[in-house]
C-alpha positions in Angstrom: -10.4 -29.7 -189.0 -11.1 -26.0 -188.9 -13.8 -24.8 -191.2 -12.7 -23.1 -194.4 -15.2 -20.3 -195.2 -16.3 -19.7 -198.7 -15.2 -16.1 -198.2 -11.6 -17.2 -198.4 -11.9 -17.0 -202.2 -12.5 -13.2 -202.1 -9.7 -12.6 -199.7 -7.1 -14.8 -201.3 -7.7 -14.1 -205.0 -5.6 -10.9 -205.4 -2.6 -12.7 -203.9 -3.0 -16.2 -205.3 -3.3 -15.0 -208.9 0.3 -13.9 -208.5 1.7 -16.2 -205.8 0.3 -19.6 -206.6 3.5 -20.6 -208.4 6.0 -18.9 -206.1 7.2 -22.2 -204.6 8.6 -23.2 -207.9 10.8 -20.1 -208.3 14.4 -19.8 -207.1 15.1 -18.0 -203.8 15.3 -14.3 -203.9 16.4 -13.5 -200.3 15.9 -15.0 -196.9 13.1 -13.5 -194.8 14.5 -12.5 -191.4 11.5 -10.6 -189.9 8.5 -12.7 -189.1 4.8 -11.7 -189.3 2.1 -12.2 -186.8 -1.6 -13.3 -187.0 -2.6 -9.7 -187.9 -0.3 -9.7 -190.9 2.0 -7.2 -189.4 5.6 -7.6 -188.3 5.5 -9.4 -184.9 5.4 -12.5 -182.8 2.1 -14.5 -182.6 -0.7 -12.1 -181.8 1.5 -9.2 -180.6 3.6 -6.8 -182.7 7.4 -6.4 -182.5 9.8 -3.5 -182.8 11.2 -4.7 -186.2 10.3 -3.6 -189.7 10.2 -5.6 -192.8 12.8 -5.1 -195.5 12.1 -2.0 -197.6 9.2 -2.6 -200.2 8.2 -6.0 -198.8 4.6 -6.8 -199.8 2.8 -9.5 -198.0 -0.6 -11.3 -197.8 -1.7 -13.1 -194.7 -4.6 -15.4 -194.0 -5.2 -16.4 -190.4 -7.8 -18.6 -188.8 -8.4 -18.5 -185.0 -11.4 -20.7 -184.2 -14.4 -18.7 -185.4 -12.2 -15.6 -186.3 -10.7 -15.0 -189.7 -8.2 -12.3 -190.7 -6.9 -11.6 -194.2 -4.3 -8.8 -194.4 -2.4 -7.0 -197.1 0.8 -5.3 -195.8 3.4 -3.1 -197.4 6.7 -1.7 -196.2 6.3 1.7 -197.8 9.7 2.9 -196.8 12.5 1.6 -194.5 10.6 2.8 -191.4 6.9 3.2 -192.4 4.5 0.3 -193.1 0.8 0.0 -193.6 -1.7 -2.9 -193.4 -5.3 -3.4 -194.7 -7.2 -6.1 -193.0 -10.5 -7.9 -193.5 -11.9 -9.4 -190.3 -14.7 -11.9 -190.0 -16.3 -13.1 -186.7 -18.4 -16.3 -187.4 -21.0 -17.5 -185.0 -21.7 -13.9 -184.1 -25.2 -14.9 -182.9 -24.0 -17.4 -180.3 -25.4 -15.4 -177.4 -27.9 -13.4 -179.4 -29.7 -15.9 -181.7 -31.9 -13.1 -183.3 -28.8 -11.4 -184.8 -26.9 -12.2 -188.0 -24.6 -15.2 -188.0 -21.4 -13.3 -188.7 -19.9 -9.8 -188.4 -17.4 -8.3 -190.8 -15.1 -5.3 -190.5 -12.2 -3.7 -192.4 -9.3 -1.9 -190.7 -6.1 0.0 -191.6 -2.9 0.0 -189.6 0.2 2.2 -189.6 3.5 1.2 -188.1 6.6 3.5 -187.8 10.0 2.3 -186.7 11.5 5.2 -184.6 14.8 3.4 -183.7 16.7 0.9 -185.8 18.5 -1.9 -184.0 22.1 -1.3 -183.3 24.8 -2.9 -181.2 23.3 -1.8 -177.9 19.9 -0.5 -178.9 16.8 -2.5 -179.7 14.6 -1.7 -182.7 11.6 0.3 -181.5 8.3 0.7 -183.4 5.1 2.8 -182.7 1.9 1.5 -184.2 -1.8 2.3 -184.6 -4.1 -0.5 -185.5 -7.6 0.0 -186.9 -7.2 3.8 -187.2 -10.4 4.5 -189.2 -12.8 1.6 -188.7 -15.5 0.6 -186.2 -12.9 0.3 -183.5 -13.3 -3.5 -183.1 -9.6 -4.0 -183.5 -8.4 -0.6 -182.3 -5.1 -0.6 -180.5 -1.9 1.4 -180.2 1.5 0.2 -179.0 5.2 0.8 -178.5 7.3 -2.3 -179.0 11.1 -2.9 -178.7 12.9 -6.0 -180.2 16.6 -7.0 -179.7 18.4 -9.8 -181.4 21.0 -11.9 -179.6 23.1 -13.7 -182.2 21.3 -15.0 -185.3 18.8 -17.2 -183.6 17.2 -15.5 -180.6 15.0 -12.3 -180.5 13.3 -10.8 -177.5 10.4 -8.4 -177.7 8.8 -6.2 -175.0 6.0 -3.7 -175.5 3.2 -1.6 -174.0 -0.2 -1.6 -175.6 -3.5 0.4 -175.4 -7.0 -0.3 -176.6 -7.4 -4.1 -177.3 -3.7 -4.5 -176.4 -4.3 -2.8 -173.0 -7.2 -5.0 -171.9 -5.3 -7.8 -170.1 -3.1 -7.0 -167.0 -3.6 -3.3 -167.3 -1.4 -0.9 -165.3 -3.7 2.1 -165.4 -4.3 4.9 -167.9 -1.1 7.0 -168.0 -2.5 9.4 -170.6 -6.1 9.6 -169.5 -9.3 7.8 -170.2 -10.2 6.4 -173.6 -13.3 7.9 -175.2 -16.0 5.5 -176.4 -16.8 5.3 -180.1 -20.3 5.8 -181.4 -21.6 4.8 -184.8 -21.1 8.4 -186.0 -17.3 7.9 -185.4 -17.1 4.9 -187.8 -15.0 5.5 -190.8 -13.1 8.4 -189.2 -9.6 8.6 -187.8 -9.9 8.1 -184.0 -7.1 10.4 -182.9 -8.7 11.2 -179.6 -8.5 7.5 -178.6 -4.8 7.0 -179.4 -2.7 5.9 -176.4 -5.6 6.6 -174.1 -7.2 4.3 -171.5 -5.6 1.3 -169.8 -2.1 0.3 -170.8 -0.7 -3.2 -170.5 2.7 -4.9 -171.0 3.2 -7.6 -173.6 6.3 -9.5 -174.7 7.7 -12.7 -176.1 10.6 -14.6 -177.7 11.4 -16.0 -181.1 14.0 -18.7 -181.5 15.2 -19.8 -185.0 16.0 -23.6 -184.9 17.3 -23.5 -188.5 16.6 -21.8 -191.9 13.1 -23.4 -192.0 11.8 -23.8 -188.5 11.1 -21.2 -185.8 9.6 -21.4 -182.3 7.7 -18.6 -180.7 6.2 -17.8 -177.3 4.5 -14.6 -176.1 2.6 -13.1 -173.2 -0.4 -11.3 -174.8 -2.0 -8.1 -173.4 -5.2 -8.6 -175.5 -8.0 -10.1 -173.3 -10.3 -10.7 -176.3 -13.1 -9.0 -174.4 -15.3 -8.7 -177.6 -14.9 -12.3 -178.5 -15.1 -13.8 -175.0 -17.1 -11.6 -172.6 -19.4 -9.9 -175.1 -20.0 -12.6 -177.8 -19.0 -15.9 -176.3 -17.0 -16.9 -179.4 -13.9 -18.1 -177.6 -12.7 -18.7 -174.1 -9.7 -16.6 -173.0 -8.2 -18.9 -170.4 -4.6 -17.8 -170.5 -2.5 -14.9 -171.8 0.2 -17.3 -173.0 0.5 -18.2 -176.7 3.0 -20.7 -178.3 3.7 -21.6 -181.9 5.9 -23.1 -184.5 6.5 -21.7 -188.0 7.8 -23.3 -191.2 9.5 -21.2 -193.9 9.1 -22.7 -197.4 11.6 -20.7 -199.5 11.7 -16.9 -199.3 8.0 -16.4 -200.3 5.8 -18.7 -198.2 5.6 -19.2 -194.4 3.1 -21.4 -192.5 2.4 -21.2 -188.7 0.4 -23.2 -186.1 -0.2 -21.9 -182.6 -1.8 -22.7 -179.3 -3.7 -19.6 -178.4 -5.2 -18.3 -175.1 -5.4 -21.8 -173.6 -8.4 -22.7 -175.7 -7.9 -22.2 -179.4 -5.7 -23.4 -182.3 -4.5 -20.8 -184.8 -3.3 -21.4 -188.3 -1.7 -18.8 -190.6 -0.4 -18.6 -194.2 2.0 -15.8 -195.2 2.8 -15.0 -198.8 5.8 -12.6 -199.0 6.6 -10.8 -202.2 9.5 -8.4 -203.2 8.3 -5.9 -205.8 11.9 -4.9 -206.5 12.8 -8.4 -208.0 10.8 -10.4 -210.4 9.6 -13.7 -209.0 10.2 -15.4 -212.4 13.8 -14.1 -212.6 13.2 -12.2 -215.8 10.8 -11.6 -218.7 10.8 -14.1 -221.5 10.8 -12.8 -225.0 12.6 -12.7 -228.3 16.3 -11.7 -228.1 17.0 -8.3 -229.6 18.6 -7.9 -233.0 22.1 -6.4 -232.9 22.6 -2.9 -234.2 23.5 -3.0 -237.9 26.6 -0.9 -238.3 27.0 1.1 -241.5 30.2 0.9 -243.5 32.6 3.8 -243.1 32.3 6.7 -245.6 35.8 6.2 -246.6 35.4 2.6 -247.4 32.0 2.9 -249.2 30.9 6.5 -249.8 28.2 5.3 -252.2 26.2 3.7 -249.4 25.5 7.2 -248.1 24.0 8.5 -251.3 20.7 10.1 -250.6 19.1 10.0 -254.0 16.8 7.2 -252.8 14.8 9.8 -250.9 13.4 11.2 -254.2 12.4 7.8 -255.6 8.7 7.1 -255.8 7.6 4.4 -253.4 10.8 4.4 -251.3 9.1 5.7 -248.1 6.2 3.2 -248.2 8.5 0.3 -248.9 10.7 1.3 -245.9 7.7 1.5 -243.7 6.5 -1.9 -244.7 9.8 -3.5 -243.9 10.1 -1.7 -240.6 6.5 -2.8 -239.6 7.4 -6.4 -240.4 10.5 -6.3 -238.2 8.8 -4.7 -235.2 5.7 -6.9 -235.3 7.6 -9.8 -233.7 8.0 -7.5 -230.6 4.3 -6.5 -230.6 5.2 -3.0 -231.8 2.9 -1.4 -234.4 4.1 1.4 -236.7 1.4 4.0 -236.5 3.1 6.5 -238.8 6.4 7.4 -240.4 8.0 10.4 -242.0 11.4 10.1 -243.6 13.9 12.3 -245.3 17.4 11.7 -246.6 19.0 12.1 -243.1 16.1 11.8 -240.6 13.2 9.6 -239.8 10.4 10.0 -237.4 8.4 6.9 -236.5 5.4 6.7 -234.3 4.9 3.4 -232.6 2.2 1.7 -230.5 3.7 -0.7 -228.0 1.3 -3.6 -227.4 3.3 -6.0 -225.4 6.6 -4.9 -223.9 6.2 -3.7 -220.3 9.1 -1.2 -220.3 8.9 1.9 -222.6 12.7 2.1 -222.8 12.9 -1.4 -224.1 10.3 -0.7 -226.8 12.3 2.4 -227.8 15.5 0.4 -228.0 13.9 -2.4 -230.1 12.6 0.3 -232.5 16.0 1.9 -232.8 17.7 -1.4 -233.6 15.1 -2.1 -236.2 15.6 1.3 -237.8 19.4 0.6 -238.0 18.6 -2.5 -240.2 15.9 -0.8 -242.4 17.0 2.8 -243.0 19.5 3.7 -245.7 22.9 4.7 -244.4 22.3 8.4 -245.1 19.6 8.5 -242.3 21.5 9.6 -239.2 18.7 10.8 -236.8 16.1 8.5 -235.4 13.0 10.2 -233.8 10.9 7.7 -232.0 7.4 8.8 -230.8 5.5 6.4 -228.5 1.8 6.6 -229.1 -0.9 5.7 -226.5 -4.6 6.0 -227.2 -3.6 7.5 -230.6 -1.6 10.4 -229.0 2.1 11.0 -229.2 3.4 11.1 -225.7 7.0 12.1 -226.1 9.8 12.2 -228.8 13.0 10.3 -228.2 15.8 11.4 -230.5 18.7 9.1 -231.0 21.7 9.6 -233.3 22.4 6.4 -235.3 26.1 6.9 -234.9 25.7 6.8 -231.1 23.9 3.5 -231.4 26.8 2.1 -233.4 29.5 3.4 -231.1 28.0 2.5 -227.8 26.4 -1.0 -228.3 29.3 -2.8 -226.7 30.7 0.0 -224.6 30.9 -0.2 -220.8 27.7 1.1 -219.1 26.3 1.7 -222.5 22.8 2.6 -221.2 24.1 5.5 -219.2 26.3 6.7 -222.0 23.5 6.5 -224.5 21.0 8.4 -222.3 23.5 11.3 -222.0 23.3 11.7 -225.8 19.6 11.1 -226.2 17.0 13.9 -226.0 13.4 13.4 -224.8 11.0 16.2 -225.8 7.4 16.9 -226.5 6.1 14.7 -229.3 4.9 17.7 -231.4 2.8 17.2 -234.6 3.6 14.8 -237.3 5.2 16.3 -240.5 2.9 17.0 -243.4 4.8 14.5 -245.6 4.1 11.6 -243.2 3.2 8.2 -244.6 -0.2 7.1 -243.3 -1.5 3.6 -243.3 -5.2 3.3 -244.0 -5.0 -0.4 -243.0 -4.5 0.4 -239.3 -7.9 1.9 -238.8 -10.6 1.0 -238.0 -9.4 -1.9 -235.8 -11.3 -4.2 -233.5 -10.0 -5.8 -230.3 -11.7 -8.1 -227.8 -10.9 -10.3 -224.9 -12.7 -12.7 -222.4 -11.0 -13.1 -219.1 -11.9 -14.4 -215.6 -12.6 -11.6 -213.1 -13.2 -11.0 -209.4 -15.2 -8.4 -207.5 -14.9 -7.9 -203.8 -18.4 -6.8 -202.7 -18.0 -6.6 -198.9 -15.4 -7.6 -196.3 -14.4 -11.2 -196.9 -17.1 -11.5 -199.6 -17.0 -11.4 -203.4 -17.9 -13.1 -206.6 -16.1 -14.7 -209.5 -17.1 -14.2 -213.1 -16.0 -13.5 -216.6 -15.5 -10.1 -218.2 -16.0 -9.6 -221.9 -14.1 -6.5 -223.1 -13.9 -5.0 -226.6 -12.7 -1.8 -228.3 -13.0 -0.4 -231.7 -10.3 2.1 -232.8 -12.1 4.3 -235.3 -9.1 6.5 -235.9 -6.0 7.7 -234.0 -7.4 8.9 -230.6 -11.0 8.0 -231.2 -12.0 4.8 -229.4 -15.3 3.0 -228.9 -15.0 0.5 -226.0 -17.0 -1.4 -223.4 -17.2 -4.3 -221.1 -19.8 -6.8 -219.8 -19.4 -8.7 -216.5 -21.1 -12.0 -215.9 -21.2 -13.5 -212.4 -20.5 -17.2 -212.1 -20.2 -17.8 -208.4 -20.7 -15.6 -205.3 -19.9 -15.9 -201.7 -22.6 -13.4 -200.6 -26.0 -14.4 -199.4 -27.7 -12.8 -202.4 -29.6 -10.1 -200.5 -28.8 -6.4 -200.2 -30.8 -3.5 -198.8 -30.7 0.2 -199.9 -28.3 2.3 -197.9 -29.5 4.5 -195.0 -27.1 7.2 -196.1 -28.4 10.8 -195.9 -26.2 11.7 -198.8 -27.3 10.6 -202.4 -26.5 6.9 -202.7 -23.7 7.4 -205.2 -21.6 4.5 -203.7 -23.4 3.1 -200.7 -25.9 1.2 -202.8 -23.1 -0.8 -204.4 -24.5 -4.0 -202.9 -27.7 -3.5 -204.9 -25.7 -3.2 -208.1 -23.8 -6.4 -207.4 -26.8 -8.4 -206.4 -29.5 -7.2 -208.9 -28.0 -8.6 -212.0 -26.0 -11.7 -212.9 -24.9 -10.0 -216.2 -24.3 -6.3 -216.3 -23.0 -3.7 -218.7 -20.1 -2.1 -216.9 -18.9 0.4 -219.5 -19.8 1.5 -223.0 -18.0 4.7 -224.0 -16.7 6.8 -226.9 -13.5 8.5 -226.0 -11.5 11.1 -227.9 -7.8 11.6 -226.9 -5.7 14.5 -228.3 -2.5 16.5 -228.0 -3.8 20.0 -228.9 -0.7 21.9 -228.0 2.8 21.5 -226.6 2.8 19.9 -223.1 -1.1 19.8 -223.2 -3.2 16.7 -223.5 -7.0 16.2 -223.6 -9.7 13.6 -223.2 -13.4 13.6 -223.7 -15.4 10.4 -222.8 -19.1 9.9 -223.4 -21.4 7.1 -222.4 -21.8 4.6 -219.6 -18.7 5.6 -217.7 -18.8 2.9 -215.0 -21.2 0.5 -213.4 -23.1 3.1 -211.3 -22.9 6.3 -213.4 -23.1 7.4 -217.0 -22.6 10.8 -218.7 -19.8 12.9 -220.2 -16.3 13.5 -218.8 -13.7 16.0 -220.1 -10.1 16.4 -219.0 -7.1 18.7 -219.7 -3.6 17.9 -218.5 -0.5 20.1 -218.7 2.5 17.8 -218.4 5.9 18.8 -219.8 8.1 15.8 -220.6 10.9 16.6 -218.2 8.9 18.3 -215.4 8.3 16.8 -212.0 5.0 18.7 -211.8 1.8 18.1 -213.9 -1.5 20.0 -213.5 -4.9 18.8 -214.7 -8.6 19.7 -214.7 -11.6 17.5 -215.1 -15.3 18.3 -215.5 -18.1 15.7 -215.5 -21.8 15.6 -216.0 -23.3 12.2 -214.8 -26.6 10.5 -214.2 -26.9 7.5 -211.8 -27.7 4.2 -213.6 -30.3 1.6 -212.6 -29.1 -1.3 -210.5 -30.2 -4.0 -213.1 -27.1 -3.5 -215.2 -29.0 -2.3 -218.2 -29.4 1.1 -219.8 -32.0 2.9 -217.7 -31.8 5.9 -215.2 -35.3 6.1 -213.7 -34.5 4.2 -210.5 -32.6 7.1 -208.9 -33.3 10.0 -211.2 -30.1 11.6 -209.9 -27.7 13.8 -212.0 -24.9 16.1 -211.0 -22.0 18.2 -212.4 -18.7 17.4 -210.7 -15.1 18.5 -211.3 -11.6 18.6 -209.9 -8.3 20.4 -210.3 -5.4 18.1 -209.8 -1.7 18.4 -209.1 0.7 15.5 -209.6 4.3 15.6 -208.3 7.2 13.2 -208.7 9.2 13.3 -205.4 11.9 11.0 -206.8 12.9 7.5 -205.8 9.6 6.2 -207.1 7.3 8.3 -204.9 4.4 10.1 -206.6 2.0 12.5 -204.9 -1.4 13.7 -206.1 -3.8 16.3 -204.8 -7.3 16.6 -206.2 -9.6 19.5 -205.1 -13.2 19.8 -206.2 -16.8 18.6 -206.1 -17.6 15.0 -205.6 -20.5 12.8 -206.8 -22.7 13.3 -203.7 -22.4 17.1 -204.0 -19.8 17.5 -201.2 -16.7 19.6 -201.8 -13.2 18.8 -200.6 -9.8 17.3 -201.4 -8.2 13.9 -201.9 -4.5 13.3 -201.1 -2.7 10.2 -202.4 0.8 8.9 -202.4 2.1 6.0 -204.4 5.4 4.2 -204.7 6.1 3.1 -208.2 8.7 0.5 -209.1 10.6 0.1 -212.4 9.1 -3.3 -213.1 5.5 -1.9 -213.0 4.6 -2.6 -209.3 2.7 0.3 -207.7 1.5 0.5 -204.1 -0.2 3.6 -202.6 -2.7 5.1 -200.2 -5.4 7.8 -200.5 -7.7 9.8 -198.2 -10.4 12.3 -198.7 -11.9 15.1 -196.6 -15.0 17.1 -197.7 -17.5 19.5 -196.2 -20.0 16.7 -195.6 -21.2 16.6 -192.0 -20.7 13.6 -189.7 -24.4 12.8 -189.9 -24.3 12.8 -193.7 -21.2 10.6 -193.8 -22.7 7.9 -191.6 -20.8 4.7 -191.0 -18.9 4.8 -194.3 -17.0 7.9 -193.5 -14.8 9.5 -196.2 -13.3 7.7 -199.1 -9.9 6.3 -198.1 -7.9 3.1 -198.6 -4.9 1.5 -200.2 -4.4 0.4 -203.7 -1.8 -1.7 -205.6 -1.0 -2.7 -209.1 0.9 -6.0 -209.9 2.2 -6.5 -213.4 1.5 -10.1 -214.4 4.8 -10.5 -216.2 6.5 -9.9 -212.8 5.3 -13.4 -211.7 4.6 -15.2 -214.9 7.7 -14.1 -216.9 5.6 -13.6 -220.1 6.0 -10.5 -222.2 2.7 -8.8 -221.5 1.4 -5.4 -220.5 -1.5 -6.9 -218.4 -1.8 -5.8 -214.8 -3.8 -6.7 -211.7 -5.3 -3.5 -210.1 -6.8 -3.7 -206.7 -8.2 -0.9 -204.5 -9.2 -1.7 -200.8 -11.4 0.6 -198.8 -12.6 0.2 -195.2 -16.1 1.1 -196.1 -18.2 2.1 -199.1 -19.5 5.5 -198.1 -20.9 8.3 -200.3 -18.6 11.1 -199.1 -15.7 11.9 -201.3 -16.7 9.6 -204.1 -15.5 10.3 -207.7 -16.8 8.9 -211.0 -14.6 6.0 -212.1 -13.6 7.1 -215.6 -11.4 4.8 -217.6 -8.3 6.3 -219.4 -7.5 9.3 -217.2 -4.6 11.1 -218.7 -1.7 11.3 -216.2 -0.8 7.7 -215.7 -0.4 6.6 -219.3 1.2 9.8 -220.4 3.8 9.6 -217.6 4.9 6.1 -218.8 6.8 7.7 -221.6 8.0 10.9 -219.9 11.5 11.1 -218.3 10.2 10.4 -214.8 9.3 6.9 -215.9 11.7 6.3 -218.7 14.9 7.2 -216.9 14.6 4.6 -214.0 14.1 1.8 -216.6 16.5 3.1 -219.2 18.9 0.2 -218.6 16.4 -1.9 -220.6 17.0 0.1 -223.8 19.6 -2.4 -225.0 17.5 -5.5 -224.2 
């Protein structure tokens, strides 16, 4: 039986929290493009010319003797995919007993399909593997795949780097430069498609819907593992395997590799565009309550009630009771004879459009017949984010109309929230309010290492927009060896000493802040946060954001003063005695079809100056997958092995898998290394994301849920 390393916990956790119950869910769609041991589209150890279906997200765990690979992959568009991989080589000291017993590395891949398969043409993909790591997995390739019927696929390709190390045909594009430690963490463009090239190929035969046979000729000689480290014996370039598909989401594989090893793999395949649970469970909506016609009952439209003492507070109380079952809180309300503005806090429903629809239905039951206009203002962190204006008669006319969501949206206006009228009905009972929660948590502290613990979080809402909050993390179990050394970085150790922070305290104060959120003018939002901002830095952070409700563009500015905290998880600062002023100007742009871009330019925690570019793909159901990269004026010597900050990130809404009505999400960011260059302070509650949730760019794609 192959050993199961303790580090499996850290690698699997982000996926298994979502995918553990996938086998019980109904099929979504058949998976037709298989994955290889690297977690990318391919054969066994080699890639293929195919691409996964658009938006496919997968997690792969592979074991090859003393080698372990754990990979997250995402098909970012129909042609472009990316992978983030954790690699572990156990028994690293086999030939060199004085060295450490294992080596770890992280790598990022990019794959682009230049030709889609057609009647006569194969699918062709160009890929770069390990484009910014230590080069231990560095390869480039061109692969072509052609299907023959619905059972047989044939792949042929040409590889460089690792994939050019067996059966080389020479170096058609020149010699391949050797990497030095100063190159780690940077993109190795000068290596791409250089050095010896070698052919690879293979076949895939589908026996039936569950079983698939594979065979390949590999061009990877495993020089690192065989010649240099003595971890495996590479006796043959031929690999063979069999794979079993368990529904659309899970695939297992077993392989005979290189004439000497057995390989095992688990693939978990997720489709962010479709909920694994089939839908979100929750209370059914109330029907719209239609008013009687004026001709039949003109008295129902009498507006004298508006001048009666106590009418407004009574209506607010009834409305709050109705909305409470959906987890919606009435923050404020202002009502006249023909118009009502209600400010709501959505605590449970994951779609803003659905929360607005539930509120409109409730208003139709509560408001007197003379009230024709419903103005619904979603509130987040005590700030009005937008104003959705719906005519009551439109609700009544369109509830059972064909394509009623589209018809209603054409009649609805979404504008800036503005200020609450002077005659608004406050509720002193809403503030102050205390919230707390205790949840299991995971931290990934190094490649294939991490710890499991519990996070105690609490917040105290003092008044609208003024929040005292904090969190404490307690470690329960760790896969690391419990030792960490200070970084050798030339730059201030604003991130590279992360291991010391993780190892030097079993219980640590992560955050303790006072935050003030406001909407000082039309299209302008603000935040000021003071206290222990994150695990490594404390101070004060201020932010302004210009974000018109219907604009694709938003612009923000942030200024911070921070001091570096001690590693013991307590309140002190004397261990580093490091403080700095940082700041950024940011531009956010909605490219449409769920693609969001962001550019941040400014000064980072280590004093370097530069820019960060990120691109995210956002789905209607709350999934979010993206990548980011930073370049600053720090020198190669200052950056060291960590390089610039870069990586991929994803957000998975828990209701996507569980089917429960909840706003909770799993946020994961994966970086090849923890360098000090390009590091920003990790402030909670930055403005753009939660403000965008109720602007047209986010509301319109999910508007179909307004009637649910």
